[in-house]
N, CA, C and O atoms as CSV, one atom per row, in Angstrom:
chain,resi,resn,atom,element,x,y,z
A,1,MET,N,N,109.691,47.597,-18.813
A,1,MET,CA,C,110.846,48.250,-19.340
A,1,MET,C,C,111.783,47.241,-19.981
A,1,MET,O,O,111.651,46.037,-19.764
A,2,ALA,N,N,112.705,47.721,-20.749
A,2,ALA,CA,C,113.609,46.840,-21.471
A,2,ALA,C,C,114.621,46.172,-20.546
A,2,ALA,O,O,115.119,45.092,-20.863
A,3,ASP,N,N,114.936,46.795,-19.402
A,3,ASP,CA,C,115.938,46.243,-18.504
A,3,ASP,C,C,115.355,45.273,-17.477
A,3,ASP,O,O,116.106,44.645,-16.730
A,4,ASP,N,N,114.049,45.144,-17.431
A,4,ASP,CA,C,113.434,44.245,-16.457
A,4,ASP,C,C,113.686,42.790,-16.863
A,4,ASP,O,O,113.605,42.447,-18.042
A,5,PRO,N,N,113.994,41.932,-15.874
A,5,PRO,CA,C,114.180,40.514,-16.218
A,5,PRO,C,C,112.844,39.909,-16.640
A,5,PRO,O,O,111.791,40.350,-16.180
A,6,PRO,N,N,112.880,38.921,-17.497
A,6,PRO,CA,C,111.623,38.307,-17.929
A,6,PRO,C,C,110.925,37.643,-16.749
A,6,PRO,O,O,111.569,37.035,-15.894
A,7,THR,N,N,109.627,37.766,-16.714
A,7,THR,CA,C,108.873,37.154,-15.621
A,7,THR,C,C,108.629,35.692,-15.948
A,7,THR,O,O,108.411,35.317,-17.100
A,8,ARG,N,N,108.670,34.889,-14.914
A,8,ARG,CA,C,108.432,33.461,-15.077
A,8,ARG,C,C,107.128,33.090,-14.410
A,8,ARG,O,O,106.774,33.623,-13.359
A,9,LYS,N,N,106.441,32.196,-15.020
A,9,LYS,CA,C,105.230,31.674,-14.411
A,9,LYS,C,C,105.626,30.767,-13.253
A,9,LYS,O,O,106.699,30.164,-13.290
A,10,PRO,N,N,104.789,30.654,-12.229
A,10,PRO,CA,C,105.130,29.772,-11.106
A,10,PRO,C,C,105.236,28.307,-11.497
A,10,PRO,O,O,105.872,27.526,-10.789
A,11,ASP,N,N,104.619,27.917,-12.623
A,11,ASP,CA,C,104.656,26.528,-13.042
A,11,ASP,C,C,105.906,26.178,-13.840
A,11,ASP,O,O,106.145,25.003,-14.119
A,12,ASP,N,N,106.719,27.185,-14.218
A,12,ASP,CA,C,107.940,26.903,-14.968
A,12,ASP,C,C,108.917,26.143,-14.082
A,12,ASP,O,O,109.113,26.493,-12.918
A,13,HIS,N,N,109.529,25.101,-14.640
A,13,HIS,CA,C,110.507,24.298,-13.906
A,13,HIS,C,C,111.864,24.464,-14.570
A,13,HIS,O,O,112.009,24.216,-15.767
A,14,SER,N,N,112.859,24.884,-13.793
A,14,SER,CA,C,114.207,24.916,-14.347
A,14,SER,C,C,114.779,23.502,-14.278
A,14,SER,O,O,114.409,22.718,-13.404
A,15,SER,N,N,115.664,23.189,-15.185
A,15,SER,CA,C,116.207,21.829,-15.220
A,15,SER,C,C,117.032,21.531,-13.971
A,15,SER,O,O,117.050,20.392,-13.506
A,16,GLU,N,N,117.718,22.540,-13.420
A,16,GLU,CA,C,118.498,22.324,-12.198
A,16,GLU,C,C,117.582,22.046,-11.022
A,16,GLU,O,O,117.864,21.172,-10.202
A,17,GLY,N,N,116.494,22.781,-10.937
A,17,GLY,CA,C,115.556,22.584,-9.838
A,17,GLY,C,C,114.877,21.235,-9.902
A,17,GLY,O,O,114.687,20.584,-8.875
A,18,VAL,N,N,114.513,20.811,-11.085
A,18,VAL,CA,C,113.855,19.517,-11.247
A,18,VAL,C,C,114.835,18.392,-10.948
A,18,VAL,O,O,114.481,17.436,-10.257
A,19,ALA,N,N,116.053,18.487,-11.454
A,19,ALA,CA,C,117.047,17.438,-11.215
A,19,ALA,C,C,117.367,17.332,-9.726
A,19,ALA,O,O,117.494,16.230,-9.192
A,20,GLY,N,N,117.496,18.459,-9.068
A,20,GLY,CA,C,117.769,18.437,-7.636
A,20,GLY,C,C,116.623,17.843,-6.839
A,20,GLY,O,O,116.840,17.094,-5.887
A,21,ALA,N,N,115.402,18.180,-7.232
A,21,ALA,CA,C,114.236,17.635,-6.543
A,21,ALA,C,C,114.134,16.129,-6.739
A,21,ALA,O,O,113.855,15.393,-5.792
A,22,VAL,N,N,114.358,15.670,-7.963
A,22,VAL,CA,C,114.292,14.233,-8.244
A,22,VAL,C,C,115.342,13.489,-7.429
A,22,VAL,O,O,115.036,12.479,-6.796
A,23,LEU,N,N,116.560,13.975,-7.442
A,23,LEU,CA,C,117.635,13.335,-6.697
A,23,LEU,C,C,117.359,13.369,-5.197
A,23,LEU,O,O,117.568,12.378,-4.497
A,24,GLY,N,N,116.892,14.506,-4.715
A,24,GLY,CA,C,116.595,14.632,-3.294
A,24,GLY,C,C,115.477,13.715,-2.845
A,24,GLY,O,O,115.585,13.065,-1.805
A,25,TYR,N,N,114.396,13.655,-3.622
A,25,TYR,CA,C,113.286,12.770,-3.274
A,25,TYR,C,C,113.727,11.306,-3.283
A,25,TYR,O,O,113.406,10.554,-2.362
A,26,LEU,N,N,114.457,10.905,-4.314
A,26,LEU,CA,C,114.873,9.501,-4.398
A,26,LEU,C,C,115.825,9.114,-3.274
A,26,LEU,O,O,115.614,8.112,-2.591
A,27,LEU,N,N,116.863,9.905,-3.086
A,27,LEU,CA,C,117.820,9.572,-2.027
A,27,LEU,C,C,117.190,9.672,-0.643
A,27,LEU,O,O,117.396,8.811,0.212
A,28,GLY,N,N,116.418,10.737,-0.438
A,28,GLY,CA,C,115.776,10.906,0.857
A,28,GLY,C,C,114.808,9.784,1.169
A,28,GLY,O,O,114.810,9.252,2.279
A,29,GLY,N,N,113.983,9.419,0.205
A,29,GLY,CA,C,113.024,8.344,0.427
A,29,GLY,C,C,113.692,7.017,0.708
A,29,GLY,O,O,113.303,6.300,1.630
A,30,ILE,N,N,114.696,6.690,-0.081
A,30,ILE,CA,C,115.377,5.411,0.096
A,30,ILE,C,C,116.114,5.354,1.428
A,30,ILE,O,O,116.049,4.345,2.130
A,31,VAL,N,N,116.813,6.430,1.782
A,31,VAL,CA,C,117.590,6.440,3.031
A,31,VAL,C,C,116.672,6.436,4.251
A,31,VAL,O,O,116.868,5.640,5.170
A,32,VAL,N,N,115.680,7.312,4.266
A,32,VAL,CA,C,114.798,7.417,5.442
A,32,VAL,C,C,113.996,6.140,5.637
A,32,VAL,O,O,113.940,5.608,6.745
A,33,TRP,N,N,113.376,5.644,4.572
A,33,TRP,CA,C,112.559,4.444,4.709
A,33,TRP,C,C,113.418,3.200,4.922
A,33,TRP,O,O,112.980,2.257,5.582
A,34,GLY,N,N,114.619,3.181,4.380
A,34,GLY,CA,C,115.540,2.085,4.665
A,34,GLY,C,C,115.929,2.060,6.135
A,34,GLY,O,O,116.029,0.991,6.738
A,35,PHE,N,N,116.149,3.232,6.708
A,35,PHE,CA,C,116.465,3.320,8.134
A,35,PHE,C,C,115.277,2.879,8.982
A,35,PHE,O,O,115.449,2.163,9.969
A,36,LEU,N,N,114.059,3.307,8.598
A,36,LEU,CA,C,112.874,2.872,9.336
A,36,LEU,C,C,112.690,1.360,9.231
A,36,LEU,O,O,112.286,0.712,10.196
A,37,GLY,N,N,112.983,0.804,8.067
A,37,GLY,CA,C,112.932,-0.651,7.919
A,37,GLY,C,C,113.945,-1.349,8.800
A,37,GLY,O,O,113.663,-2.409,9.359
A,38,TRP,N,N,115.119,-0.764,8.927
A,38,TRP,CA,C,116.151,-1.320,9.808
A,38,TRP,C,C,115.677,-1.293,11.256
A,38,TRP,O,O,115.886,-2.251,12.000
A,39,LEU,N,N,115.031,-0.182,11.660
A,39,LEU,CA,C,114.516,-0.100,13.032
A,39,LEU,C,C,113.446,-1.159,13.292
A,39,LEU,O,O,113.460,-1.818,14.331
A,40,VAL,N,N,112.531,-1.319,12.357
A,40,VAL,CA,C,111.486,-2.334,12.505
A,40,VAL,C,C,112.107,-3.729,12.557
A,40,VAL,O,O,111.678,-4.587,13.329
A,41,GLU,N,N,113.114,-3.934,11.731
A,41,GLU,CA,C,113.826,-5.211,11.717
A,41,GLU,C,C,114.425,-5.515,13.081
A,41,GLU,O,O,114.349,-6.647,13.558
A,42,ARG,N,N,115.017,-4.514,13.707
A,42,ARG,CA,C,115.616,-4.702,15.032
A,42,ARG,C,C,114.553,-4.920,16.102
A,42,ARG,O,O,114.726,-5.761,16.985
A,43,LEU,N,N,113.444,-4.165,16.030
A,43,LEU,CA,C,112.398,-4.282,17.050
A,43,LEU,C,C,111.667,-5.620,16.970
A,43,LEU,O,O,111.325,-6.203,17.999
A,44,LEU,N,N,111.427,-6.109,15.752
A,44,LEU,CA,C,110.679,-7.353,15.578
A,44,LEU,C,C,111.577,-8.579,15.450
A,44,LEU,O,O,111.091,-9.697,15.279
A,45,ASP,N,N,112.881,-8.368,15.534
A,45,ASP,CA,C,113.869,-9.446,15.447
A,45,ASP,C,C,113.694,-10.267,14.165
A,45,ASP,O,O,113.658,-11.497,14.202
A,46,LEU,N,N,113.588,-9.570,13.043
A,46,LEU,CA,C,113.459,-10.206,11.734
A,46,LEU,C,C,114.835,-10.599,11.219
A,46,LEU,O,O,115.847,-10.084,11.694
A,47,PRO,N,N,114.879,-11.510,10.248
A,47,PRO,CA,C,116.176,-11.847,9.642
A,47,PRO,C,C,116.825,-10.609,9.020
A,47,PRO,O,O,116.136,-9.714,8.531
A,48,THR,N,N,118.125,-10.571,9.045
A,48,THR,CA,C,118.879,-9.407,8.606
A,48,THR,C,C,118.626,-9.092,7.140
A,48,THR,O,O,118.707,-9.973,6.284
A,49,GLY,N,N,118.320,-7.829,6.857
A,49,GLY,CA,C,118.186,-7.338,5.500
A,49,GLY,C,C,116.768,-7.232,4.983
A,49,GLY,O,O,116.516,-6.471,4.049
A,50,ILE,N,N,115.838,-7.966,5.555
A,50,ILE,CA,C,114.469,-7.946,5.039
A,50,ILE,C,C,113.815,-6.591,5.287
A,50,ILE,O,O,113.224,-6.015,4.373
A,51,GLY,N,N,113.912,-6.086,6.482
A,51,GLY,CA,C,113.300,-4.796,6.805
A,51,GLY,C,C,113.906,-3.658,6.012
A,51,GLY,O,O,113.195,-2.760,5.559
A,52,VAL,N,N,115.207,-3.691,5.843
A,52,VAL,CA,C,115.889,-2.646,5.081
A,52,VAL,C,C,115.449,-2.687,3.620
A,52,VAL,O,O,115.160,-1.650,3.023
A,53,ALA,N,N,115.401,-3.888,3.051
A,53,ALA,CA,C,115.022,-4.022,1.643
A,53,ALA,C,C,113.584,-3.556,1.410
A,53,ALA,O,O,113.312,-2.841,0.446
A,54,VAL,N,N,112.670,-3.958,2.284
A,54,VAL,CA,C,111.270,-3.547,2.138
A,54,VAL,C,C,111.141,-2.041,2.336
A,54,VAL,O,O,110.408,-1.379,1.601
A,55,GLY,N,N,111.841,-1.503,3.317
A,55,GLY,CA,C,111.801,-0.063,3.554
A,55,GLY,C,C,112.336,0.730,2.377
A,55,GLY,O,O,111.772,1.762,2.013
A,56,MET,N,N,113.421,0.256,1.780
A,56,MET,CA,C,113.992,0.948,0.622
A,56,MET,C,C,113.051,0.899,-0.576
A,56,MET,O,O,112.957,1.867,-1.331
A,57,MET,N,N,112.354,-0.223,-0.755
A,57,MET,CA,C,111.390,-0.308,-1.860
A,57,MET,C,C,110.215,0.644,-1.643
A,57,MET,O,O,109.774,1.311,-2.579
A,58,PHE,N,N,109.709,0.707,-0.409
A,58,PHE,CA,C,108.638,1.655,-0.108
A,58,PHE,C,C,109.113,3.091,-0.291
A,58,PHE,O,O,108.367,3.930,-0.796
A,59,GLY,N,N,110.339,3.380,0.111
A,59,GLY,CA,C,110.891,4.716,-0.046
A,59,GLY,C,C,111.030,5.114,-1.503
A,59,GLY,O,O,110.710,6.244,-1.871
A,60,ALA,N,N,111.502,4.201,-2.332
A,60,ALA,CA,C,111.646,4.485,-3.761
A,60,ALA,C,C,110.275,4.683,-4.406
A,60,ALA,O,O,110.091,5.591,-5.217
A,61,ALA,N,N,109.312,3.827,-4.041
A,61,ALA,CA,C,107.963,3.957,-4.606
A,61,ALA,C,C,107.318,5.280,-4.187
A,61,ALA,O,O,106.688,5.953,-5.003
A,62,GLY,N,N,107.474,5.645,-2.928
A,62,GLY,CA,C,106.927,6.918,-2.461
A,62,GLY,C,C,107.589,8.108,-3.122
A,62,GLY,O,O,106.928,9.096,-3.442
A,63,ALA,N,N,108.897,8.016,-3.327
A,63,ALA,CA,C,109.627,9.099,-3.992
A,63,ALA,C,C,109.173,9.257,-5.432
A,63,ALA,O,O,108.988,10.378,-5.906
A,64,ILE,N,N,108.992,8.154,-6.126
A,64,ILE,CA,C,108.526,8.217,-7.517
A,64,ILE,C,C,107.133,8.819,-7.580
A,64,ILE,O,O,106.837,9.608,-8.478
A,65,TYR,N,N,106.271,8.451,-6.630
A,65,TYR,CA,C,104.931,9.045,-6.579
A,65,TYR,C,C,105.014,10.562,-6.388
A,65,TYR,O,O,104.339,11.315,-7.091
A,66,LEU,N,N,105.841,11.010,-5.439
A,66,LEU,CA,C,105.971,12.446,-5.188
A,66,LEU,C,C,106.566,13.182,-6.388
A,66,LEU,O,O,106.156,14.302,-6.692
A,67,ILE,N,N,107.520,12.565,-7.062
A,67,ILE,CA,C,108.118,13.181,-8.252
A,67,ILE,C,C,107.071,13.339,-9.340
A,67,ILE,O,O,106.966,14.399,-9.957
A,68,MET,N,N,106.297,12.290,-9.578
A,68,MET,CA,C,105.260,12.365,-10.617
A,68,MET,C,C,104.201,13.416,-10.263
A,68,MET,O,O,103.723,14.141,-11.135
A,69,LYS,N,N,103.844,13.491,-8.989
A,69,LYS,CA,C,102.859,14.478,-8.551
A,69,LYS,C,C,103.390,15.892,-8.719
A,69,LYS,O,O,102.648,16.784,-9.130
A,70,ARG,N,N,104.660,16.111,-8.410
A,70,ARG,CA,C,105.239,17.445,-8.543
A,70,ARG,C,C,105.374,17.866,-9.996
A,70,ARG,O,O,105.091,19.015,-10.335
A,71,LEU,N,N,105.798,16.966,-10.846
A,71,LEU,CA,C,106.034,17.328,-12.242
A,71,LEU,C,C,104.757,17.421,-13.068
A,71,LEU,O,O,104.760,18.032,-14.137
A,72,SER,N,N,103.682,16.834,-12.598
A,72,SER,CA,C,102.429,16.903,-13.361
A,72,SER,C,C,101.667,18.184,-13.094
A,72,SER,O,O,100.694,18.477,-13.789
A,73,ALA,N,N,102.086,18.952,-12.103
A,73,ALA,CA,C,101.376,20.198,-11.769
A,73,ALA,C,C,101.616,21.284,-12.779
A,73,ALA,O,O,101.088,22.387,-12.636
């Protein structure tokens, strides 16, 4: 009918949804993995900052991987 809203395919990405997902993945990955790096740093008695820095790099790399995987679908 003329009044029905247009149907969207499940693969359509709105710009708000994509931007929110990208921001969420990046911040979440960096914060969570940075915290895990801090915990490992404390448990293994490593010099200050090394565990956090490595954890944040792993978090950013993992987030970028997940973003690329989501957007390529």
